[in-house]
Kinemage of the C-alpha trace (Angstrom):
@kinemage 1
@onewidth
@group {chain A} dominant
@subgroup {mainchain}
@vectorlist {calphas} color= white
{ca met a 1} P 72.578 41.613 152.638
{ca val a 2} L 75.738 40.780 150.710
{ca cys a 3} L 77.354 44.023 151.861
{ca ile a 4} L 76.618 43.067 155.467
{ca leu a 5} L 78.035 39.568 154.983
{ca ile a 6} L 81.125 40.934 153.248
{ca ser a 7} L 81.653 43.436 156.054
{ca leu a 8} L 81.471 40.661 158.618
{ca met a 9} L 84.008 38.669 156.635
{ca gly a 10} L 86.528 41.494 156.921
{ca val a 11} L 86.416 42.504 153.260
{ca pro a 12} L 88.218 45.835 152.592
{ca glu a 13} L 86.264 49.076 152.322
{ca lys a 14} L 87.391 49.456 148.713
{ca phe a 15} L 85.491 46.360 147.638
{ca leu a 16} L 82.447 47.382 149.646
{ca ser a 17} L 82.117 50.429 147.389
{ca val a 18} L 82.520 48.180 144.325
{ca ala a 19} L 79.845 45.856 145.688
{ca glu a 20} L 77.510 48.780 146.293
{ca lys a 21} L 77.991 49.998 142.732
{ca leu a 22} L 77.381 46.513 141.316
{ca arg a 23} L 74.204 46.189 143.347
{ca glu a 24} L 72.983 49.529 141.932
{ca met a 25} L 73.593 48.117 138.436
{ca gly a 26} L 71.378 45.146 139.242
{ca ala a 27} L 73.981 42.544 140.202
{ca thr a 28} L 72.777 39.641 142.317
{ca asn a 29} L 74.350 38.527 145.598
{ca ile a 30} L 75.878 35.536 143.847
{ca glu a 31} L 77.446 37.707 141.131
{ca ile a 32} L 78.954 40.089 143.691
{ca ala a 33} L 80.346 37.171 145.707
{ca tyr a 34} L 81.797 35.692 142.487
{ca val a 35} L 83.577 38.964 141.650
{ca trp a 36} L 85.030 39.067 145.159
{ca asp a 37} L 86.283 35.508 144.894
{ca arg a 38} L 87.932 36.206 141.513
{ca thr a 39} L 89.562 39.526 142.478
{ca lys a 40} L 90.573 39.148 146.136
{ca glu a 41} L 94.031 37.817 145.271
{ca asn a 42} L 96.665 40.580 145.196
{ca glu a 43} L 93.892 43.198 145.686
{ca gly a 44} L 92.625 42.695 142.161
{ca tyr a 45} L 89.366 44.422 143.137
{ca lys a 46} L 91.259 47.728 142.855
{ca asp a 47} L 91.713 47.114 139.122
{ca asp a 48} L 88.643 47.894 136.975
{ca ala a 49} L 89.935 45.648 134.214
{ca lys a 50} L 90.044 42.620 136.534
{ca ile a 51} L 86.552 43.345 137.855
{ca his a 52} L 85.339 43.676 134.271
{ca ala a 53} L 86.979 40.370 133.325
{ca ala a 54} L 85.357 38.586 136.282
{ca leu a 55} L 81.937 39.960 135.357
{ca lys a 56} L 82.320 38.823 131.725
{ca glu a 57} L 82.722 35.256 132.956
{ca ile a 58} L 79.364 35.268 134.719
{ca asn a 59} L 77.286 38.048 133.118
{ca pro a 60} L 78.617 39.689 129.884
{ca glu a 61} L 75.759 42.200 129.775
{ca leu a 62} L 76.506 43.381 133.304
{ca ala a 63} L 80.216 43.533 132.435
{ca glu a 64} L 79.487 45.878 129.541
{ca arg a 65} L 77.367 48.110 131.755
{ca phe a 66} L 80.123 48.159 134.388
{ca tyr a 67} L 82.580 49.285 131.714
{ca arg a 68} L 80.309 52.142 130.618
{ca glu a 69} L 79.608 53.188 134.195
{ca met a 70} L 83.179 53.097 135.441
{ca arg a 71} L 84.708 54.824 132.414
{ca ile a 72} L 83.794 58.227 133.884
{ca lys a 73} L 86.608 59.629 135.996
{ca val a 74} L 86.403 62.681 138.219
{ca trp a 75} L 89.220 65.178 138.690
{ca arg a 76} L 88.929 66.422 142.246
{ca thr a 77} L 89.984 69.851 143.471
{ca asp a 78} L 92.819 68.201 145.431
{ca phe a 79} L 94.178 66.975 142.035
{ca arg a 80} L 93.284 63.337 142.579
{ca gln a 81} L 91.341 61.259 140.058
{ca glu a 82} L 88.652 58.783 141.052
{ca his a 83} L 85.595 57.013 139.684
{ca phe a 84} L 82.356 58.947 139.668
{ca asn a 85} L 80.291 58.003 142.693
{ca arg a 86} L 76.976 59.707 143.305
{ca arg a 87} L 77.237 58.848 146.994
{ca arg a 88} L 79.741 61.698 147.290
{ca ile a 89} L 77.054 64.113 146.066
{ca val a 90} L 74.664 62.823 148.715
{ca glu a 91} L 77.283 63.138 151.449
{ca ser a 92} L 78.246 66.694 150.478
{ca leu a 93} L 74.609 67.843 150.299
{ca leu a 94} L 73.903 66.412 153.741
{ca arg a 95} L 77.083 67.948 155.143
{ca glu a 96} L 76.713 71.415 153.601
{ca thr a 97} L 72.939 71.964 153.494
{ca lys a 98} L 69.881 71.068 155.551
{ca ile a 99} L 67.987 68.990 152.981
{ca thr a 100} L 66.749 65.479 153.756
{ca arg a 101} L 68.614 62.355 152.738
{ca gly a 102} L 65.808 61.316 150.425
{ca leu a 103} L 65.970 64.598 148.520
{ca ala a 104} L 69.781 64.482 148.419
{ca glu a 105} L 69.667 61.004 146.909
{ca arg a 106} L 67.090 62.128 144.353
{ca ile a 107} L 69.226 65.087 143.253
{ca ala a 108} L 72.339 62.911 143.097
{ca lys a 109} L 70.593 60.358 140.904
{ca glu a 110} L 69.315 63.051 138.524
{ca val a 111} L 72.787 64.572 138.232
{ca glu a 112} L 74.299 61.161 137.591
{ca glu a 113} L 71.800 60.492 134.807
{ca lys a 114} L 72.651 63.825 133.183
{ca ile a 115} L 76.383 63.081 133.322
{ca arg a 116} L 76.009 59.563 131.955
{ca ser a 117} L 73.856 60.819 129.083
{ca thr a 118} L 76.949 62.564 127.695
{ca asp a 119} L 80.034 61.071 126.067
{ca ala a 120} L 82.356 62.591 128.651
{ca ser a 121} L 84.926 60.239 130.126
{ca val a 122} L 86.541 62.781 132.457
{ca ile a 123} L 84.714 65.500 134.386
{ca thr a 124} L 85.698 67.817 137.214
{ca ser a 125} L 84.259 68.035 140.707
{ca pro a 126} L 83.468 71.777 140.166
{ca leu a 127} L 81.311 70.777 137.165
{ca ile a 128} L 79.437 68.235 139.293
{ca arg a 129} L 78.817 70.921 141.905
{ca glu a 130} L 77.517 73.297 139.226
{ca leu a 131} L 75.072 70.633 137.999
{ca val a 132} L 73.823 70.149 141.565
{ca leu a 133} L 73.470 73.922 141.977
{ca ala a 134} L 71.478 74.141 138.756
{ca arg a 135} L 69.096 71.486 140.082
{ca leu a 136} L 68.722 73.336 143.403
{ca ile a 137} L 67.805 76.539 141.532
{ca glu a 138} L 65.292 74.665 139.368
{ca met a 139} L 63.668 73.383 142.554
{ca gly a 140} L 63.516 76.899 144.046
{ca met a 141} L 65.831 75.995 146.924
{ca thr a 142} L 67.647 79.348 147.123
{ca glu a 143} L 68.882 78.947 150.704
{ca glu a 144} L 70.415 75.562 149.939
{ca tyr a 145} L 71.887 77.025 146.731
{ca ser a 146} L 73.652 79.752 148.719
{ca arg a 147} L 75.098 77.248 151.174
{ca tyr a 148} L 76.271 74.880 148.421
{ca met a 149} L 77.686 77.587 146.178
{ca arg a 150} L 81.263 77.227 145.027
{ca leu a 151} L 83.368 80.377 145.405
{ca gly a 152} L 86.042 81.218 142.866
{ca ile a 153} L 86.916 83.315 139.835
{ca pro a 154} L 86.762 82.720 136.064
{ca met a 155} L 89.889 81.326 134.424
{ca tyr a 156} L 90.197 84.489 132.332
{ca asp a 157} L 90.371 86.653 135.474
{ca leu a 158} L 92.968 84.323 136.967
{ca glu a 159} L 95.149 84.635 133.868
{ca arg a 160} L 94.918 88.437 133.958
{ca ala a 161} L 95.897 88.383 137.646
{ca met a 162} L 98.941 86.256 136.838
{ca glu a 163} L 99.927 88.678 134.107
{ca arg a 164} L 99.718 91.561 136.580
{ca gly a 165} L 101.720 89.618 139.167
{ca asp a 166} L 99.163 90.049 141.955
{ca val a 167} L 97.418 86.698 141.803
{ca glu a 168} L 97.760 85.916 145.524
{ca lys a 169} L 96.036 89.097 146.638
{ca ser a 170} L 93.474 89.555 143.856
{ca val a 171} L 92.246 85.956 143.816
{ca leu a 172} L 91.915 85.744 147.589
{ca asp a 173} L 90.231 89.157 147.713
{ca lys a 174} L 87.584 88.079 145.201
{ca ile a 175} L 86.869 84.792 146.949
{ca leu a 176} L 86.592 86.358 150.403
{ca thr a 177} L 84.456 89.204 149.050
{ca gln a 178} L 82.085 86.633 147.562
{ca tyr a 179} L 81.973 84.867 150.920
{ca thr a 180} L 81.128 88.121 152.709
{ca leu a 181} L 78.351 88.982 150.268
{ca phe a 182} L 76.801 85.541 149.877
{ca glu a 183} L 77.292 84.011 153.315
{ca val a 184} L 77.983 86.633 155.995
{ca leu a 185} L 75.448 89.307 155.017
{ca pro a 186} L 71.666 89.039 154.697
{ca gln a 187} L 70.560 89.076 151.065
{ca arg a 188} L 69.117 92.610 151.052
{ca ala a 189} L 72.190 94.088 152.738
{ca ala a 190} L 74.430 92.413 150.165
{ca glu a 191} L 72.248 93.718 147.337
{ca his a 192} L 72.598 97.241 148.712
{ca ile a 193} L 76.392 96.938 148.533
{ca leu a 194} L 76.107 95.925 144.887
{ca glu a 195} L 73.799 98.911 144.312
{ca gly a 196} L 76.375 101.263 145.827
{ca phe a 197} L 74.314 102.258 148.891
{ca trp a 198} L 77.037 101.227 151.352
{ca asp a 199} L 80.296 99.343 151.537
{ca ile a 200} L 82.533 97.552 154.033
{ca ala a 201} L 86.150 98.622 153.768
{ca gly a 202} L 87.454 95.192 154.762
{ca lys a 203} L 84.927 92.923 153.069
{ca ser a 204} L 87.766 91.153 151.235
{ca arg a 205} L 89.419 90.366 154.599
{ca pro a 206} L 86.497 89.659 156.947
{ca his a 207} L 88.691 87.622 159.284
{ca leu a 208} L 91.176 90.446 159.970
{ca pro a 209} L 90.938 93.748 161.805
{ca tyr a 210} L 90.810 96.580 159.297
{ca ala a 211} L 93.661 98.594 160.793
{ca gln a 212} L 95.540 99.308 163.927
{ca ala a 213} L 96.054 102.977 163.201
{ca phe a 214} L 99.138 104.809 164.405
{ca val a 215} L 98.545 108.410 163.391
{ca met a 216} L 100.636 111.359 164.517
{ca arg a 217} L 100.109 115.029 165.176
{ca thr a 218} L 103.842 115.463 165.574
{ca pro a 219} L 106.585 114.924 162.975
{ca ser a 220} L 108.639 112.787 165.389
{ca arg a 221} L 109.452 109.575 163.495
{ca lys a 222} L 111.331 108.253 166.482
{ca ala a 223} L 108.322 108.587 168.779
{ca trp a 224} L 106.065 106.926 166.234
{ca leu a 225} L 108.404 103.997 165.747
{ca arg a 226} L 108.873 103.521 169.501
{ca gly a 227} L 105.137 103.452 170.059
{ca phe a 228} L 104.689 101.151 167.091
{ca met a 229} L 107.215 98.591 168.301
{ca glu a 230} L 105.974 98.698 171.897
{ca tyr a 231} L 102.432 98.078 170.763
{ca leu a 232} L 103.410 95.135 168.595
{ca thr a 233} L 105.492 93.449 171.284
{ca glu a 234} L 103.358 94.157 174.349
{ca his a 235} L 99.746 94.628 173.307
{ca arg a 236} L 99.153 92.268 170.413
{ca phe a 237} L 95.894 90.347 170.470
{ca val a 238} L 95.720 89.056 166.895
{ca asp a 239} L 98.168 86.759 165.130
{ca arg a 240} L 98.870 89.156 162.300
{ca pro a 241} L 98.155 92.791 163.157
{ca ser a 242} L 97.355 95.439 160.557
{ca val a 243} L 99.078 98.805 160.726
{ca asn a 244} L 98.174 102.023 158.946
{ca ile a 245} L 101.124 104.170 157.848
{ca pro a 246} L 100.300 107.884 157.658
{ca ala a 247} L 100.752 109.372 154.193
{ca asn a 248} L 103.350 111.873 155.411
{ca met a 249} L 105.604 109.008 156.514
{ca gly a 250} L 105.376 106.979 153.307
{ca asp a 251} L 108.831 107.982 152.079
{ca asp a 252} L 110.677 107.780 155.382
{ca pro a 253} L 113.640 105.353 155.017
{ca thr a 254} L 113.282 104.136 158.599
{ca val a 255} L 109.603 103.332 158.071
{ca leu a 256} L 110.380 101.526 154.820
{ca asp a 257} L 112.954 99.396 156.642
{ca ile a 258} L 110.344 98.460 159.255
{ca val a 259} L 107.840 97.513 156.548
{ca asp a 260} L 110.418 95.389 154.774
{ca ala a 261} L 111.490 93.612 157.952
{ca leu a 262} L 107.981 92.842 159.248
{ca arg a 263} L 105.945 92.299 156.095
{ca glu a 264} L 105.516 88.590 156.876
{ca lys a 265} L 104.160 89.326 160.369
{ca val a 266} L 102.229 92.548 159.819
{ca ile a 267} L 99.784 93.768 157.188
{ca phe a 268} L 100.629 97.348 156.294
{ca trp a 269} L 98.141 99.840 154.827
{ca ser a 270} L 98.779 103.330 153.558
{ca glu a 271} L 97.211 106.033 151.453
{ca ala a 272} L 100.715 106.759 150.149
{ca asp a 273} L 102.625 104.535 147.745
{ca val a 274} L 104.602 102.512 150.260
{ca pro a 275} L 106.433 99.435 148.904
{ca gly a 276} L 105.040 96.354 150.629
{ca ala a 277} L 101.900 98.104 151.923
{ca arg a 278} L 98.366 97.741 150.630
{ca lys a 279} L 96.727 100.782 149.132
{ca ser a 280} L 93.897 102.270 151.196
{ca ser a 281} L 92.227 105.653 150.917
{ca val a 282} L 89.589 104.951 153.557
{ca pro a 283} L 89.667 107.820 156.087
{ca leu a 284} L 90.611 106.455 159.476
{ca tyr a 285} L 91.058 108.967 162.275
{ca ser a 286} L 93.649 110.804 164.350
{ca phe a 287} L 94.539 110.389 168.011
{ca gly a 288} L 97.305 111.739 170.186
{ca ala a 289} L 100.993 111.979 169.407
{ca val a 290} L 101.505 108.226 169.585
{ca asp a 291} L 98.236 106.433 170.130
{ca ala a 292} L 96.916 103.125 168.862
{ca lys a 293} L 93.421 101.774 168.413
{ca thr a 294} L 91.990 98.908 166.477
{ca val a 295} L 89.312 99.451 163.897
{ca gly a 296} L 87.086 96.391 163.583
{ca asp a 297} L 86.012 97.721 160.206
{ca val a 298} L 84.837 100.846 158.467
{ca phe a 299} L 81.313 101.065 157.052
{ca ile a 300} L 80.892 103.684 154.334
{ca val a 301} L 77.237 104.640 153.845
{ca arg a 302} L 76.070 106.771 150.916
{ca ala a 303} L 72.959 108.725 151.907
{ca asp a 304} L 72.999 110.494 148.537
{ca lys a 305} L 72.989 107.233 146.561
{ca met a 306} L 70.092 105.918 148.639
{ca ala a 307} L 68.069 109.107 148.135
{ca glu a 308} L 68.437 108.773 144.378
{ca arg a 309} L 66.549 105.450 144.485
{ca val a 310} L 63.843 106.197 147.069
{ca asn a 311} L 61.068 108.777 147.033
{ca ser a 312} L 60.417 109.365 150.732
{ca leu a 313} L 61.946 109.331 154.195
{ca gln a 314} L 59.910 106.228 154.974
{ca ser a 315} L 61.484 104.362 152.058
{ca leu a 316} L 64.910 105.586 153.133
{ca glu a 317} L 64.274 104.214 156.633
{ca val a 318} L 63.568 100.772 155.172
{ca val a 319} L 66.844 100.747 153.239
{ca val a 320} L 68.853 101.979 156.228
{ca ser a 321} L 67.280 99.344 158.484
{ca glu a 322} L 68.362 96.642 156.026
{ca val a 323} L 71.873 98.084 155.946
{ca glu a 324} L 71.882 98.196 159.748
{ca glu a 325} L 70.880 94.535 159.870
{ca gly a 326} L 73.762 93.725 157.529
{ca ala a 327} L 76.231 95.703 159.643
{ca glu a 328} L 75.128 93.867 162.803
{ca glu a 329} L 75.480 90.466 161.145
{ca tyr a 330} L 78.926 91.424 159.889
{ca lys a 331} L 79.951 92.503 163.391
{ca lys a 332} L 78.814 89.173 164.838
{ca phe a 333} L 80.833 87.301 162.232
{ca lys a 334} L 83.878 89.505 162.783
{ca glu a 335} L 83.816 88.907 166.530
{ca arg a 336} L 84.609 85.250 165.914
{ca phe a 337} L 88.088 86.284 164.753
{ca val a 338} L 88.716 89.745 166.197
{ca lys a 339} L 87.797 90.052 169.868
{ca arg a 340} L 88.389 93.783 170.171
{ca gly a 341} L 87.994 96.765 167.923
{ca glu a 342} L 85.635 99.554 166.986
{ca phe a 343} L 83.260 99.527 164.040
{ca leu a 344} L 83.193 102.960 162.489
{ca thr a 345} L 80.522 104.281 160.147
{ca val a 346} L 81.115 107.175 157.765
{ca val a 347} L 77.904 108.597 156.259
{ca lys a 348} L 78.410 110.566 153.067
{ca gly a 349} L 76.090 112.795 151.061
{ca val a 350} L 73.604 113.849 153.756
{ca glu a 351} L 73.274 117.335 152.241
{ca gln a 352} L 72.503 115.965 148.784
{ca ala a 353} L 70.025 113.459 150.259
{ca ser a 354} L 68.140 116.198 152.152
{ca lys a 355} L 67.859 118.264 148.966
{ca lys a 356} L 66.648 115.265 146.993
{ca leu a 357} L 63.976 114.405 149.571
{ca leu a 358} L 63.125 118.055 150.325
{ca val a 359} L 63.666 117.704 154.072
{ca gly a 360} L 66.158 119.090 156.590
{ca glu a 361} L 69.553 117.509 157.100
{ca asp a 362} L 68.784 116.740 160.749
{ca arg a 363} L 65.856 114.558 159.723
{ca val a 364} L 68.049 112.624 157.325
{ca lys a 365} L 70.815 112.236 159.932
{ca gly a 366} L 68.280 110.944 162.442
{ca ile a 367} L 67.565 107.946 160.214
{ca phe a 368} L 71.193 106.841 160.427
{ca glu a 369} L 71.460 106.998 164.229
{ca gly a 370} L 71.030 103.248 164.541
{ca leu a 371} L 74.285 102.779 162.657
{ca lys a 372} L 76.116 104.856 165.290
{ca pro a 373} L 78.100 106.788 162.670
{ca phe a 374} L 81.545 107.991 163.568
{ca lys a 375} L 81.064 111.064 161.464
{ca phe a 376} L 79.094 112.607 158.626
{ca val a 377} L 81.134 113.860 155.679
């Protein structure tokens, strides 16, 4: 009731949060009103010491509890420091998961009790999130856990990346790969990637096309460059296109000049060691003398690896169907960012798989038809 009265009186939002906290500690309406009266001058309610002093005048026991409660500060990921407030846990759970408010408030209260049972005076928001995640796991809420998961890398890995000088790429790659595995793909499809059954060439860049491949059957650098520049200026349909540089052009001075001039606007890939280009040994494909297509992504499926873990064609069909489901979900996600482009599938190890399962290669290939493979290798 006091909060409603204060709101009607035009009291600032900052004091409303103080009033809410005091009410949770057991403060009466009169005590909250007294604190407001004593701290409203010069915005004294923003100073914990002044609030504490006002409480000591009317309720020393409550003042001591306020001191213990408000001593815990939280370092946020945006580098700001604020008082711990379990309401933020409730709000984030409701925003990021589908649990009920009652359950969110219960989890927040349990996490708060765990934090206050320690002697910590400063904690981080990632630690709070980890405590919430631990509670979600204990309650068997795996779907909510996945949605609330914090993506990142260990501090040790970050330090090694800084030592190597590739922190921007390696850190972002790891975070986006985690996102692809934990959020974009169904659980079984993600598990199969971890088991080595299949892979997505661009899983660390799910929001980008894998490559706009300019591959030549003629040694004419001039023709390649003309086609390259025309395509960029006239047919672009993504903000930052990706371009594959054929290995036989990796040491061409003219190509290197182009890479250097456009590296901020274009993502370059090459199997060769091209300064400014990202390393990629994924087999794309060849077209005409100067032709360009966009690859939405390349799926690499290992029939031989799958056959090593299954004991029949029927079991292989189950695994492939789960991979197919993952590929379809990935395509749907990709279409949000890349409106055009082909999804190519390369199936490897069919011969080894047929020998392992004691069946003909055609029967093994037939199982992969749903993936619409570009080629078997």
